[in-house]
C-alpha positions as CSV (number, residue, x, y, z in Angstrom):
1,M,-30.5,14.4,8.3
2,T,-32.1,12.5,11.1
3,E,-29.7,13.7,13.7
4,G,-31.5,14.4,17.0
5,I,-34.7,12.5,16.0
6,A,-35.8,9.9,18.5
7,L,-36.2,6.4,17.2
8,E,-39.9,6.3,18.1
9,N,-40.5,9.4,15.9
10,I,-38.7,7.8,13.0
11,I,-41.0,4.8,13.4
12,K,-44.0,7.2,13.4
13,Y,-42.8,8.8,10.2
14,W,-42.3,5.3,8.7
15,N,-45.9,4.4,9.5
16,V,-47.2,7.5,7.8
17,Y,-44.9,6.9,4.8
18,Q,-46.3,3.4,4.4
19,K,-49.8,4.7,4.3
20,E,-49.0,7.4,1.7
21,V,-46.8,5.4,-0.7
22,Q,-47.4,2.3,-2.6
23,N,-43.9,1.4,-3.8
24,I,-42.0,1.3,-0.5
25,D,-38.2,1.3,-0.3
26,L,-35.7,2.7,2.1
27,Q,-34.1,5.1,-0.3
28,S,-37.4,6.7,-1.2
29,F,-38.3,6.9,2.5
30,V,-35.1,8.9,3.2
31,S,-36.0,11.4,0.5
32,W,-39.6,11.6,1.8
33,L,-38.3,12.0,5.4
34,F,-36.0,14.8,4.3
35,Q,-39.0,16.6,2.8
36,Q,-41.0,16.3,6.0
37,L,-38.1,17.6,8.2
38,H,-37.0,20.3,5.9
39,P,-40.0,21.6,4.0
40,E,-38.3,25.0,3.4
41,K,-35.6,23.2,1.3
42,T,-37.9,21.1,-0.7
43,A,-40.9,23.4,-1.2
44,G,-43.2,22.2,-3.8
45,M,-41.2,19.0,-4.5
46,S,-42.5,15.5,-3.9
47,Y,-40.1,12.7,-2.7
48,K,-40.3,11.3,-6.3
49,E,-39.2,14.7,-7.8
50,I,-36.3,14.9,-5.3
51,H,-35.2,11.4,-6.1
52,E,-35.4,12.1,-9.9
53,R,-33.5,15.4,-9.4
54,N,-30.7,13.6,-7.5
55,A,-30.5,10.9,-10.2
56,A,-30.2,13.7,-12.9
57,I,-27.4,15.3,-10.9
58,G,-25.6,12.0,-10.8
59,W,-26.1,11.4,-14.6
60,Q,-24.8,14.9,-15.5
61,F,-21.8,14.7,-13.2
62,G,-20.9,11.3,-14.7
63,R,-21.0,12.8,-18.2
64,L,-18.7,15.7,-17.0
65,V,-16.2,13.1,-15.7
66,N,-16.3,11.4,-19.1
67,F,-15.6,14.7,-20.8
68,V,-12.6,15.3,-18.5
69,D,-11.3,11.8,-19.3
70,L,-11.7,12.5,-23.1
71,Y,-10.0,15.9,-22.9
72,A,-7.2,14.5,-20.8
73,K,-6.4,11.7,-23.3
74,E,-6.2,14.3,-26.0
75,G,-4.2,16.8,-23.9
76,F,-1.7,14.1,-22.8
77,H,-1.6,12.1,-26.0
78,D,2.2,12.7,-26.6
79,L,3.2,12.4,-22.9
80,P,4.0,9.3,-20.9
81,I,1.0,10.0,-18.6
82,R,-2.4,8.7,-19.7
83,S,-5.0,10.4,-17.6
84,F,-5.8,12.9,-14.9
85,E,-5.2,10.1,-12.3
86,D,-1.6,9.8,-13.6
87,Y,-1.3,13.6,-13.5
88,A,-2.8,13.8,-10.0
89,I,-0.4,11.2,-8.6
90,L,2.6,12.7,-10.2
91,S,1.6,16.2,-8.9
92,A,1.1,14.8,-5.4
93,I,4.5,13.2,-5.4
94,Q,6.2,16.4,-6.5
95,E,4.3,18.5,-3.9
96,R,4.9,16.1,-1.0
97,K,8.5,15.3,-2.1
98,N,8.7,11.8,-0.6
99,P,5.2,10.3,0.1
100,S,4.5,6.7,0.9
101,K,2.4,4.6,-1.4
102,M,-0.4,4.4,1.1
103,E,-0.4,8.2,1.6
104,L,-1.1,8.5,-2.1
105,K,-3.9,6.0,-2.0
106,N,-5.7,7.8,0.8
107,L,-5.1,11.2,-0.8
108,L,-6.5,10.3,-4.2
109,V,-9.5,8.3,-2.9
110,N,-8.9,5.3,-5.1
111,E,-8.5,1.6,-4.8
112,K,-5.1,0.5,-3.5
113,S,-4.5,-1.8,-6.5
114,T,-5.3,1.0,-9.0
115,V,-2.9,3.4,-7.4
116,F,-0.2,0.8,-7.1
117,E,-0.6,-0.2,-10.8
118,I,-0.3,3.5,-11.8
119,L,2.8,3.8,-9.6
120,K,4.4,0.8,-11.2
121,R,3.8,2.3,-14.7
122,L,5.2,5.6,-13.7
123,I,8.3,3.8,-12.3
124,R,8.7,1.9,-15.7
125,E,8.4,5.3,-17.5
126,E,11.2,6.6,-15.2
127,L,9.0,9.4,-14.0
128,I,9.3,8.4,-10.4
129,T,11.7,6.3,-8.2
130,E,10.8,4.0,-5.4
131,H,12.8,3.4,-2.2
132,V,12.4,1.9,1.2
133,D,11.6,4.1,4.2
134,S,14.7,4.7,6.3
135,N,12.8,4.2,9.6
136,D,10.4,1.4,8.6
137,R,11.4,-1.1,5.9
138,R,7.8,-2.1,5.5
139,V,7.0,1.3,4.0
140,R,7.7,2.1,0.4
141,R,8.2,5.7,-0.6
142,V,8.3,7.4,-4.0
143,S,10.0,10.5,-5.4
144,I,9.7,12.4,-8.7
145,S,12.6,12.0,-11.1
146,P,14.1,14.8,-13.3
147,K,12.3,13.3,-16.2
148,G,9.1,13.4,-14.2
149,D,9.6,17.0,-13.3
150,A,10.0,17.9,-17.0
151,V,6.9,15.9,-18.0
152,L,4.9,17.5,-15.2
153,H,5.9,21.0,-16.3
154,I,4.4,20.3,-19.7
155,A,1.3,18.7,-18.2
156,H,0.7,21.7,-15.9
157,Q,0.4,23.8,-19.1
158,R,-2.0,21.3,-20.7
159,T,-4.2,21.0,-17.7
160,G,-4.7,24.8,-17.6
161,K,-6.2,24.6,-21.1
162,I,-8.3,21.5,-20.2
163,A,-9.6,23.2,-17.1
164,Q,-10.5,26.3,-19.1
165,L,-12.4,24.2,-21.6
166,M,-14.2,22.3,-18.8
167,V,-15.5,25.6,-17.3
168,G,-17.1,26.2,-20.7
169,N,-19.6,28.9,-20.9
170,L,-20.1,29.5,-17.2
171,T,-20.0,33.2,-16.2
172,N,-17.5,34.2,-13.5
173,E,-20.3,34.2,-10.9
174,E,-21.6,30.8,-12.0
175,A,-18.0,29.4,-11.9
176,Q,-17.5,30.7,-8.4
177,T,-20.8,29.2,-7.3
178,F,-20.0,25.9,-8.9
179,L,-16.6,25.8,-7.2
180,H,-18.2,26.5,-3.9
181,L,-20.7,23.6,-4.4
182,L,-18.0,21.2,-5.5
183,T,-15.9,22.1,-2.4
184,K,-18.9,21.6,-0.2
185,L,-19.6,18.2,-1.7
186,D,-15.9,17.2,-1.5
187,G,-15.9,18.0,2.2
188,F,-19.1,15.8,2.7
189,H,-17.7,12.9,0.8
190,T,-14.2,13.2,2.3
191,Q,-15.8,12.8,5.8
192,L,-17.6,9.7,4.6
193,Y,-14.5,8.2,3.1
194,D,-12.2,9.0,6.0
195,N,-14.6,7.5,8.5
196,G,-15.4,4.4,6.3
197,L,-19.1,5.3,6.2
198,Y,-19.8,5.3,2.5
199,Q,-20.0,1.4,2.3
200,E,-22.7,1.4,5.0
201,K,-24.7,4.2,3.3
202,L,-24.5,2.4,-0.1
203,R,-25.6,-0.9,1.4
204,D,-28.6,0.4,3.3
């Protein structure tokens, strides 16, 4: 957002912001600055309104994630997988044939300990097998088992129904727009994650 703006100009914006606003904080300043730099994108919106809108988006997105978890528990209730995380890991293993544990951790954007715990459970359920990399004994790789293939075949059918339910009452045009926006956001957050920048942004 502030790319190409000289530091002295940011300081000038900060001084103006301090004079206009009583409750001063960095996050609100970022919203206010975006409004100053891109008035065409925030026409008629105050920095407070932008902040409240973004909070509402976060709240609604969080509720959708909770619905997904709820539907997954019901859809997978009689299978040895418990959630979409289990399903995603099993699908990734099947697709990549022989991935390392760390590859799965990076692919699924999750804590290393969480991914490893899921893998341990999938091994106990005999859905996957673990073995040492032939070229580097420090690397552990996993492969899907025949039982895992069978379970995943059923899970694929269930997730189709869950996904259809999640799309809900969106029209085809709305669903396409929603998919486009989700893909755009995924690209943005993937770049932050891959470059280790999200911690810095959250701690500002």
